[in-house]
N, C-alpha and C positions, 0 to 999 in steps of 0.2 A: 125367239130370243133365247140365247144359251142359258142366261141366269134369270131366276125369278126376281121380280122387283121386291124390295125389302118388305113393304107392307103386305104384299101377297104371301111372301114366305112366312111371315110371322102369323098370318091369319089362318093358315091351313096346315098345321103341323101333322095332322093325321092322314093327309093325302100324299105324304112324301114316302119315298122308298126306304128300305131298311137302313142303308148306309147313311142316308140323309137324316133319318130319325135320330141317329146317334149324336150328331152335333147339335141337332135341335133339342134333344132331350137334355144334353149338357147345358145348353143355353137356359132352358126353363128351370132346371134344377138349381142353377146358380142364382137366378132371379128369386126363387122361393126362399133361399137362405141368406139373402143379402143383408137383412137387418140383424139377424141373430149371429151370423158368422161371416163378417165382411172378408176376412182373409180367405176362407174356404170358397166364398162366392167368386172372388177374383181368380182363384186357381181354376174353378170350374169354367169361367168365361174364357180363360186362356186355352183350356182344352177344347172348348167349343170352337174358338177361333182357328186353332191349328187343324182340327178335323175338318172344318169347313173349307180351309185352304186345300187340304188333300182331296176333298170331294169336288173342288172346283166351283164352290158357291160363293161368289164375291159378296152377295148381299148379307148372308149370315156372317161371313168372315168379317165384314166391315162392322156390322152391328155388335158382334161379340168382341172384336178387337177394341172398338171404341168404348164399350161398356167395361171391359177389363181395365182399360186405362183410367176411366173415371173412378172405378172402385179402388184401384191402387192409389190413385191421387188422393182420394178421400181419407185414406189411412195415413196420409202425410209421407208416403214413400215416394217422394217426387223423383228422385234419381232413378229408382227402379221403374217408375212409370215412364220416364223418358226413354229408357233403354228398351222397354217393351214396345213403346210407340214406334221406335225405329224398326223393330221386327215387323210390326204391322204394316208400316209404309212399304218396306222392302217386299213383303209377301204379296201385297196388293198390286205391285208394279206390273205383274204379268197380265192382269185383267184389263179388258177393254172397258172404258167408261160407259155407263148406262145413264139414261135420263137427260133432261134438257140442260142441266148444268154440268154435265160431264162428271169429273171426279171431285168437283169443288166441295159439295155439301158433305160428302162422306170422308174426304181426306184432310181438308183444311183443319178441322178440330184436332185431328191426330197429330198434325205438325205442331199444334199448340202445346200438346203434352211433351213432345220431343224438345221443344224450345225451353219449357220450364225445367225439364230434367237437366239439360245442358247448362242452364244458368245456375242451378243449384250445385252442379259439379265445379263451378268456377270457370266454365268455358264460355265466357261472355261473347267472344267473337263468333263462336259456332252457334250460340243461341240466337244471335242477331241474324246469322245466315239462315237459320231454320225459319225465322219469322219472314225473311224475304222469300224463301222457298214456299212458305204458306201463301204469301201474296201471289206468287206465280200460279199456285194451285187454284186459288180463288179466281184467277183470271181465266181458268179453264185449260191451263197447260199441264202436261204430264211432267212431273218433277220427282226425282228420286230423293231419298232421305238426305243425301249429301248434296243435293242440288242448290242452286242459287238463282238470284234474279234481282229485279229492281224492287226497291222498298215500296210499300203501299202508299197511295196518295189519297187525300180526302176527296179530291175531284172524282176519281174513278169509283170510290165507294158510294158517293152520292148517286151515281147513275145506275147502281145495281138494284136488283129486286130485293124486297124486304128480307127474304131468307138469306141471301148472300150478303146483304148489307149488315145484318147482324154480326156475321163473321168478320166483315170489314171493320166494324167499329172495334172489335176485339184486337184486330191486327194493328189498328192505329194506336190503341192504348198500349199494346206491347211494344210497338216501335218507339213510342215516347219513353217508356221505362228504360229500354235498352240505350237509347240516346242519352238519357239522364245518367245511367250508370257509367257511360263512357265519358262523362263530364260535359256532355253537350246539352245541358238542361235548357239553354236558351233556344236551341233548335227544337227541343221537345215541346217547349211551351208554345212556340210558333205553330207547330203542327196541331197541337190541341186547341189553340185559339181558332185556327181555321175550321176545325171540326165543330167547336162550340158555336161559331158564327152560323153554321148551318142548323145545328140542333136548336139553338135559341132557348128561351125560357120554356117554351111549350114542346119539349122533347117527348112529352106524353102523347103527342099526336101520332108518333111512330107506331108501327105494328107492334103488338105485345112481344113478339120474338126479338125485336131490336132493343127494347127498353133497358134490359139488364146491362148490356155492354155500353149503351149510350150513357147510362147513369155512372158506370165505373169510369168511363172516359172523362166525364165532367168532374168526378171526384178526384181523379188523378191530376187533372189540370189544377185544381185548388191546392193540392199538395206541392206541386212544383212551384206554383206561385209563392207559397210560403217559404220553401227552401231558398228560392232566389232572392228573398227579402221583401216581398210585397205582402206583408202580413195582413194589412187591412183588406186588400182585395181578396186574399185567400179566405179570410173569415166571412166576408160578405157572400162569396160564392158558396161556401159550405153551408152557411145559414139558410140561404135560399134553396139549396138542394134538399136540405133536411125538411124544410117547410113544404115544398111542393111535391115531395115524394111520400108524404104521410099517407098511409093506407094503400099504397101502390103494391099489389101482390107480385109485380113482375121484376122488382129489383132485388128480391131475395135478402140475404144477410148483409148486402152491401150498405144498406141504409144504417144498420147498427154500427158497422165499421166506420162509416163516415161520422156518425154521432160521436163515437169515441175519439176520433182524430180532431173533431171540432172542439171537444172539451179540452183536449190537450193544448190546442192552439189558443183557446180562450184563457187557459191558466197561464200561458206565457204572455198574453196580451194584457189581461186585467190583473194578473198576479195570481199565484197559487193560493188556494183557499180550501178549507174543509168542505165547503158546499160543493165546489166543482169536483173535488176528489170523490165525494160520496156519490154524486151523480154518475161519474165515470165508472165507479165500482159497480153501480147498478147496471149500467149498459154492458160492462164487461161480463157480469154474471149472466145476462141474457144471451150474449154471444157464446159463452162457454157451455151454456145449457143446450145449445143447438149442435154442439160438436167440439172437436179439438181444434180451436181456432188459433193459429200461430200469432205470437206477438202481444196478446192481450195482457198477460201477466207482466211482461217487460214494460209495456207502456204505463200500466198502473203503478209499477214500482218507481219508474222515473218521475211520475207526477208526485208520488209521495215524497221522494227524495228532494224534489224542488221545494217542498213545504217544510221538511225537517229531516234531520239525519235519522236513519232507521236501519238497524241491522237486519230486520225482517225483509225490508225492501231490497237491501243489498243482497241478501240470500236468494231472493226471487230472481234477481239479475243473474247471479251465478248459476242458478238452476236452469235458466233459459239458455245460457251459453252451452252448458253440458247437454241439454235436451236437443238443441239443434245440431250439435256435433254428433251425437249418437245417431241421429237420423240422416247424417250426411248432407245437411242443408248448410253448405259452407257460406252461402251469401247471407242467410239470416244469422248464422253463427258469428260471423265477423261483426255485424252490427251489434249483436248482443255483447260480444267481447269488448267492443269499443265502449259501450255504455257502462259496462261493469268497471273497466279500467279507469275511465274518466271520473266516475263517481268516487272510486277509491282515492284517486289523486286529489280530488276536491275535498275529501274528508281528512286529508293530511297524511295519507300513507306515503312512506318513502321507499326508496329502493325499487322503483318501477321502471327503470331505464330499459332493462332487458325485455320487459313486457311490451313497452311501446315499440321497441325495435322488432320484436316478434310479430306484433299486430300489423306493423307496416308490411312485413313480408306476407302475411295472410291477405291483406287488402290487395296487394299487388298480384298475388298468386291467382286472383280471380278477375284481373283486368278491371277492377272497380276504381276507376279514376275519380268518381264522385266522392269517394270516401277519403282520398288522399290529402287534399288541401286542409280539410278540417283536422285530420290527424296530425299533420305538421303543426298546425296552430295549437292543438291541445297539448302536444308534447312540448312545444315551446313555452306554453303557459306553465306547465309543470316545472320546467327548468327555471323560468323566471321566478316562480314562487320559492325556489330553493337556492336563490342567489347565484345562478349560473347563466347570466345574460349572454356571455360571449358564445356559449353553445346554442343559445336560442336563435341568434341572429341568422345563421345560414338556413335554419328551418323556416323561419318567417320569410326569408327571401325566396325560397322555393315555393312556399305557399302563395306568395304574391305572384310569382311567375305563372304558376298553374291557374290561379284565379283569373288573371288577365287573359291567359290563353283560352280559357273557357267562357270568357265574357260575363263572369259573375260580378257585374259592376258594383252591386250594392254590398258585396262582401269586402271590397277594398279598404274602406275607411277603418274598419276594425283591425285589419292586418297592419296597416300603416301606423295606427296608434300603438299597437304592441311592438312594432319594430322601432318606433321612436323610443319607447320605454327601454327596450333592450339595449339600444345603442347608447342612450344617455347613461344608463346604469353601468354599462361596461366602461365608461369613460370617453367614449367617442362623441364628444359634443358636436363637432362639425358634422359628423354623419347623422346625428339626431336632428340637427337643424335642416339638413338636406331632406330628411324624411318628412319633417314637418312641412317643408316647402311643397313636397309632393302631395301631402294631404290637402293643403290649402289650394293647390292648383286643381286637384280633383274636385273640391267643392265649388270652385269657380266654373269648372267645365260642366258641372251637373247641377244647375240651379233648380231642376225639377225633381231632385231627390225626394222620395217619400218622407213625410215628417218623422215617421218612426225610425228612419235611418239618419236623417239630418240631425236630429236632436243629439244622439250619442256622438255623432261625428263632431258637432260643435263643442260638446262637453269635452271630448278628447283634445280638441284644439285648445280649449281653455286650460286644461290640465297641463298640456305641453308648454304653453306660454307661461303659466305660473311657475313651472319647474325651471324655466329659463330665466326667471326673475322679471318677466314682462307682465306686471300686474294689470296695467291698463288694457293691454291686448286680451288678457284673460277675461277681464270684466266685459269687454265688447263681445267676446265669443259666447259668454254665458247669457248675455242679453239676447243675442240672436237665438240661442237655444230656447229661451223662454218664449220668444215670439213664435217660433215654429211649433212649440209644444202645446199651444192653446187648445187644440182639438184632440189631444191624446188623453187616454185614461191616466189616472194618478200613478199607476204602476210604471208607466213609461216616463213619468216625470220625476222618478225617485232620485235622480242625480241633481235635481234642481231645487231641492228643499233648502231653506236658509242654512241648515247645519251642513249639508253636503257642499254647498257653495263656499261656506267658510273654510271647510277643510281643504278645498281645492286652492283657494287663494292663499292659505297659510302654508301650502306645500311649496316653499320657495326654492331657489336654485340649489341644486345638490352638487353640481360640478362647475368649474370655471369654463366659460365659453371660449375654448381655445381651438385653433385650427389644427388639422392633422399635422403631426410632426414626424420627421424621420428620426426616431430615437433608437438607441442601442437596444438590441434584442428583437427588433422587428424583423420578420422573415425577409429574405431576399426573394422577390417574386420572379417566377418564370413565366414567360409568354407561352400560351398554348395555341395551337399544337407546337411541338418541338421542331417539326419539319413538315413541309408540304411539297409534294411533287405534283404539279398540275399538267394535264395534257389539254391544250386548247385547239380548237378548230382553226386551221390555217387562215390567217387574215382577221380573226375575231379576237375580242378582248377576253382575258381570263379574270376570274374573280375568286376571292376567298375571304376568310375572316380570321382574326386573331383575338384572343382575350387574355386578360390577366386577372386572377382571383386573389382577393385578400383574405386569408384565413385567420388573421390576427384579431384580437379583441379591441384593437384601436384602429382608427383611420390611418391611411398612409398617403403621404404626399409624394409625388414623383413625376416622371415624364416618360413618354414613349420616345425611343431613339430609333429612327427609321432611316435607312439608306437604300437607294435604288435609282434607276434611270429616270430622270425628269420628275422626281418626287414633288408633288404639290398636295396640300391638305385643305380640306373643307369640313369643319366640324370633326366628327369621328369617322371620317373617311379619308383615305389617301389614294391618289391616282399616280400611276407610273406610266411612262411611255417607252417602249422598247427601243433601244438604239440611241437614246439621248444620254448625255453625260450624267454620271452619278451625282445625286444631290442628297444632302442629309437634312433631316428635320428633327426638332425637339419639341414635343407637344406636351405641355404641363397638364397633369390631371391629378385629382384626389380620389381615392377609392375608400369608401366607408367600410367599416368592419363587416365582414361577411358578404361584401358586394364584389362586383367585378366591373372592369372597364373593357369595352369591346371596340375593335378597330376593323372597319371594312376596307379592303384593299382591292384595287383593280389595276390591270396592266394591259395597256393598248398594244396591239400588234403593230409591227412596222415591216415594210418590204425589205427582204434580204436578211431578216433576223429570225433565227429558228429557235433561240433559247435566251433566257434572261434569269437573273437572280436578284432577290430582295432580302434584306436583313431587317428584322424588327426585334428590339429588346426593350426592357423596362429597367429604369433605375429609380431606387428610392432617393428622395431628396438628400443631398449630402453624401451619397454613397456612389460607388462605381456601378455601372450598368451590369445586369446579369448577362448570362450567355444568350447570344442572339438566336432567335428562331429564323429558319431559312425558308424561303419560298422559291422554288425552282420551277420555271415554266418552260415547257417545250411545245412547239406548234407541230404536232405529229398525230394525225388521226388514228394511227395504227397502234399506238402504245397505250398503256394504262397508267394511272396515277397512284400516288400513295400519300398517306398522312401518318405522322408519328405523334402520339399523344403521351403526355405524362399521366400515369395511372395512379398517382399518389392520392387523388381524391377518392378513388375506389377503396384504397386501403384505410382511409379515414373513417369510413362508416357507410352504412346503407342509405343514409339520408343525403349523401353527397353524390354528385354525378360528374362525369366527364362529357363535355359537349364537343361535337364536331359538325362540320358542314360539308355537304357535297353539292357541287353545281352540276346540273344535268342538262345536256342539250336536248331540245324537243324535236323529235323527228318531223319532217315535213308532213302535213296533213293530220298530225296527232291533235285531238281535241279533248278526249275523255280523261286521260291521265296516264302517268308513267308508273309501271310496277317496279319497285325498288326494294332491296333487302340487304342486310348484313348477315354474314354467317361467322360465328365465333367458335373456335375449338374448345373453349372453356365457357361454362354457363355465365352469361351476362344478361341483364335485363336491358332491352333495347327499345327506346321510345322514339317514335318518328313524329316530327312536327313540320308543318308548312312554315317556312321561315318568313313568309310575307304576313300571313294572318296570325301566326303563332298557334294555330289550331292543331289539336292532336289528330294525327292521321292513322297511326297503327301502333300496336305493341307486340313485341315478341318477348315473352316472359323469360325465356332461357337463351335467346340469341342463336338458335340453331337454324333459323330461316324458315321454319314451319310455323304458320300463323293460326293453326287450328287446334292448339293444345290449351290446357288450363292456363288461365291468366292472359291469354292472347286476345288481341282485338284487331279486326280488319274489316274492310269493306270490299265489295266486289269490283274488280276492274274490268276493262274491256276485253282482256285476255281470259278472264274467268279464273285467274290464279288468286290465291289468298296471299296478299303482300301489302306493303305500304304503297298505296296508290296516291301519287303526288298530283294534285290538280294542276292542269296547265293554265297559266295566266292568259287572259284574253290578248291575242296578238303577240304573245311572248315567244321567244326562241330559246329561252333558258329559264330554268327554275332551280331553286335551292331547297334541299331538304336539311333540316336541323335535327340532329340525332343526339339523344342523351343516353349515356351508358351508366347503369347502376350495378351494384352488387345484386346478384340474382336471388339470393335466398334470405336476405335480411342480415347477413353477416358480412363484415368487411372482406374484401378480396385480398387474399394473402399475396405478398409480393411474389411475382413469378420469377423463376430462375432464368427464363429466357423470354424474349419478346413474344407478345401475344398478337398474332396477325389475324385481322378480320377481313373477310372478303366482301367487297361491295359489288353487288350485281344488279343488272337491269334485265327485265324480261323482254326479249326481242325475238321475233321470228319463231315464237313457240318454244323458246328455251331461255335459260338463264345465262347471261353473258357477263364475264368479269369486267367491271368498269374501273375498279381501283382497289387498293389495299390500305387498310388502316392498322397501324402498329401501335400497341400499347406497351409502354416501358415504365 
């Protein structure tokens, strides 16, 4: 055998040749100074690794490379660790696998360091890809540092040996975290639920080598449960884990981390108290005594600020922001920055708009979709608290869109409540009533809502009814809230004290309940896109969408004005038939402040007709219609299409987006997905959604068509390219991608002197093919 096995190499350093002794001596010298000089030990391990590679000894190279990664990581130099891990993986590429598990045991953990480093750099998509590459390595396949593969599954981990299964549990936990960061927390929870079903309460039956990551996996599941709104279930899971892990030497510091998170969640469930804070400080002290543990001071500061205003705690948050920034930990730095900003806003500081906008840019720059909806809500709350409700409305609308796209069901009532408040305060009573109707429809559709979410939702309904002057309905909602609250701790019933209920009922109508009106000064709304040129497959129908957005602080009443061959309407959809006589439709609609109306249109083909044109406009009630948008359809498989969009929303600010839709034909036999991308000559943030499920598909943070950079997010497609991979509907021959365009860097896009043309491309036959052009004006 060309290379010594690792255990043999480490056991007989004196039997090796002079050249080999050099890297062996570097290895042992580094181990000797590890405790007193961590940085020097890491450098020594790097030298040992590089000399072992030169000498052709894969065993020592692997051991030294892995040890160096661990030492660098322990110093919180996570980005540096990730970069060195890439060097190790690349260098080991030329060596043949040894041992019964091939490269799995020696290379999978190194991929883990690569993934962590990429995540801290803000390269969320690439971190996710690295975790998939680690899964391929664990399966025994040879994968390069830039390789990709299928995500790990619980079923395949269960079938592995204990040594491999330990690594498998880690990959499951990392997969869940990356899903969660991408806004897919519901999928993450489903994955962890499946793992927890196998692990059960008696996960201690596993081999000792498995228990550390099995415990971390179960702790991560509890955290996601809490984030998604299942507070009681999360607390029960954490309390059980703390209890049954007592005295277990195999879970390391993770039990202390879990205890600290449990205390934080208890303070939010039972209410903040000196007792809980003191216990948390004691646990935090234990953690810090074991080393430089990230996030401890920040969590303790947040707990103290929940209890009282504290300049010392606020200073601790500020120090955590700077500390993470100094280390290049952009993921942690963003969370710290958010906590610091939100606390300052809560304590009454003004003039924070630029900081909220800048924070949004930072969150987006790392592909952190999990952080976006809450940031929208927090900024909207800041605006509402400063009597700027009209500005808060579009932010809450986007928070609601994202929340629904991510399936964060239990978050919806709070957003709808805030949106009602913003619309009513801005004077849009009809829009507020429509939002209240959405809240009540939600409550009817979710009778099994957890009591901790149902109670505040019913209280919100009571407050809304009281503000509209409907005292009896408010009383009924409060009664329901009391019924649902019977098993909750007193802190969760704080809205239901006699004094609180009295304040709610005395908060009578603030504005007259009037319908939206077309008043002087309301903007003339333009239908988006301004123009669409579609290319349809001969003999098949064409489809597209139009929308009109209301940027005003008041609701607008008006109508769609539609003209085209054989036009007929059904709800918010219009159908045309090529070759039929032109017909005109007027469809009355009301658009709440900060909301939009959407129209789906389709055009059936007809024999002998090779082109057709449709006109769609909007008119405010009592006013003339605005300029019509045009939809031109040609049945010609050889041509490409185009869309023209009004970019004024991009000029309005980074929280606003321009939406467009592309309908794509599914090639015969395609089942996995279609790779799609836009390329922009000017930096634009491009987010891709499945128009059926509204789920996030991919992000290109600067719109250049490369999905592997900071802030990007992608999944692997059948072609292996990083792109927006659109899932093919079962039995479908067409699918639609919904694209949202934002300012790229947190600043409004300056008006362009010329039209901005985006290229829409499909990956076919091993290359990118132009499908259409999108023009922003």
